[in-house]
Each structure stands twice: as structure tokens, then as C-alpha cells.
N, C-alpha and C positions, 0 to 999 in steps of 0.2 A: 502495500500500501505504498502509496505517495502520500509526504508530507511539505507544507510547504513552510519555507521560515523565513525567520527575520534576525542577523544576529547584527553585531557592532565589539569590535575593535577597540580598545580604549587609546593604545599604541597609537590606531591608524588616524582615529579622529582626531589628537595630537599633532601627527606628522600634517593631518591638512590644513588645518588650524594654522600650522608653522609653513606651507607652505601657498598661502593664501586660498585655499579649495574653500572648505568649510571645516567645523570638526563635527558636521551632520551628517556623515557618513554611514550609511547605514547597507549590509548585504542581506541581498533576498537570496534565496535559492529552493529547489524541488529534491528531495534526496526518498530515497527509499527506505524504508524500513522508518527508525527515532528520530529526532530531529534530531537530539544532541550527539547521536552517531555522529552524522554529517557532522558538527557543531565540532566533535573533536576531531573529524578527518580536515577541516579547514587549521588547528590548529598544527595537527601532523604534519601537514603539507608546510607549514607556516606563510599561508594563504595571505596575499596582498605586500608580501613581507613580515610578518607579526604572528604571533603565535597567542593570543590573549583573546582569542574569541568568545564573545556569552552569547548564550541564545536568546532573546526576546520574549519572543511569541513564534509558537507554531498551531498550525492547523492540518485536518486531514486534507490534500488537493485529490477529485478525484477527474482523470481526464485532460488534464493540463501538463505540458512540459514547462523546463526550466525556459526555456528558449523563447515560449511563448507567453508565460509569466513576466521574465523581463521584457517583452516588447510590449507589452500594454502596459506596464506600471512607467514604461522609459515615455508613452504618449505622456503620459502625466508629470514625471519628474526626473530630473538630469541624471541620465548613463554616465559613469566617469568613464573616459574612455580609458583604457592601459596604454595605450599605444602614446598619450601626451605628457601621461607623468611615470615614471620610469619606477617612482618610487612604490607604485602600487605593486609593480614586478607578474605582470599578464594578468594577473584577478579582474573577473568577469562580475559581473551582477552587482556592483557596489554602485548607487546611489546616495546623490548630492540634494537633502532634502529640504525642501523648504519648510519653514516652522509654519507660515502663513496656511499654506495647503492645510497642514494636518489641523491645524487651530478651522479655520474655513470649513474643513472637511466635519468636525464636532460639533460648529457648530447648527450647521446645515444639519443633521444627525437628530441634535437635541431639539430645535423645533417642531423637525416634523411628527419627532415621540411629543410634542405633545407639552414640554417640558421648557422650562426659564432657560435659555443658552447664555452658558455661562463657563468662563476657561478660569480657572487659577493659576496652574502653570503646567503644558505638556511632557507626561513621562514616556520613557521608553518604551512602555507597553502602549502609550496612543498611539505612537508612532509608528510602530509595529503593527498594529490594528491596523492603522490609514495602511501599509504600504499593502495588505495582505489583501484588505478588502481590496482595493483599487488593482492588485495584479489580478484578483479572481473576478473581476469583473468583465462579462460578455460583454465587449462592443456593442454585438447586435444588437442585445437588450436595449442600449441607448438612441441606438438609431431606431428602432422600433417606438421607445416615446417620446422622443422630438414633436411639438406643439407647432402646427399650423396653421395661418388664418383660413378661415372657411372650415374649418371643424376636422379636416381631413387629414390625416402623417400618412 
């Protein structure tokens, strides 16, 4: 069974902040079996030049592969090109996350649920949920729900 996960490396986040990228760098991946095993593999191979990856959030992912998930998320968030940053050591699936996008996602979600929209401070778990939900979202469903004048979509 496939599992989609979000992981973060404190060392990589510090590296991103030092090199003008951002400290908000997160890895999105899909692995077979348990997500912690996939994160342990990231640490064993020093993915992105760092061996301090920690699992933030994971969910079951049926019918989607890592390439598709990364492509869907790249439509909303900036995928970091390892060719431009040699410090990434060829690592793929690392995203530069805009906190405004995460905050907007949470505010809309709260409003649609009928709650008073408020955000105190974004936590890594909030960011991971946003990344996973965005990667799993089917773009065909969004296209089908677009409103058009005249009442037909």
C-alpha cells in the first residue's frame, strides 16, 4: 500500500535560509509501506545532503504515484530545481512553501466548515496537511466545479 508523506530536515531548512532560498523547505514523497521507513531511507542515503529528516505527516495514497503528486503540488507551490542548487545533491520532490498559501488554505477551509476563520501560528503539521491535500487533489474535479455565467459549467 502506498503512503504519501511530508518530511522536513532542519539542516536543509537552515541551508535554504543561508542561501537565500527560504527556511520553508519540505519534501513530498510517496513510498510503499510505512512512511517512517521511507524517511529512514532518506536519512540513510543523505537525501539532499542531510541525514536529519523527520516525518511530519503521512496518509494512505491509492492510485497515485510520486511523479503525479509532485506535478500536482508543483502547480501550486514552487518545486526547487536541484540543478540550480548544487547543495541539494540532486534531491527531487523538495518544495519551497509559501506560508501565505497555507494560511489562505486554512482560512477557506475554516470558513467553509462554518467556523470563525482564525490562524494563530502555522505549525509544521498544518503545512504538511496542506501539501498532502494539494498533491492528492484531482485537477479534473476543480475544472468540473468552475462556475460560468449562464449557470452552465
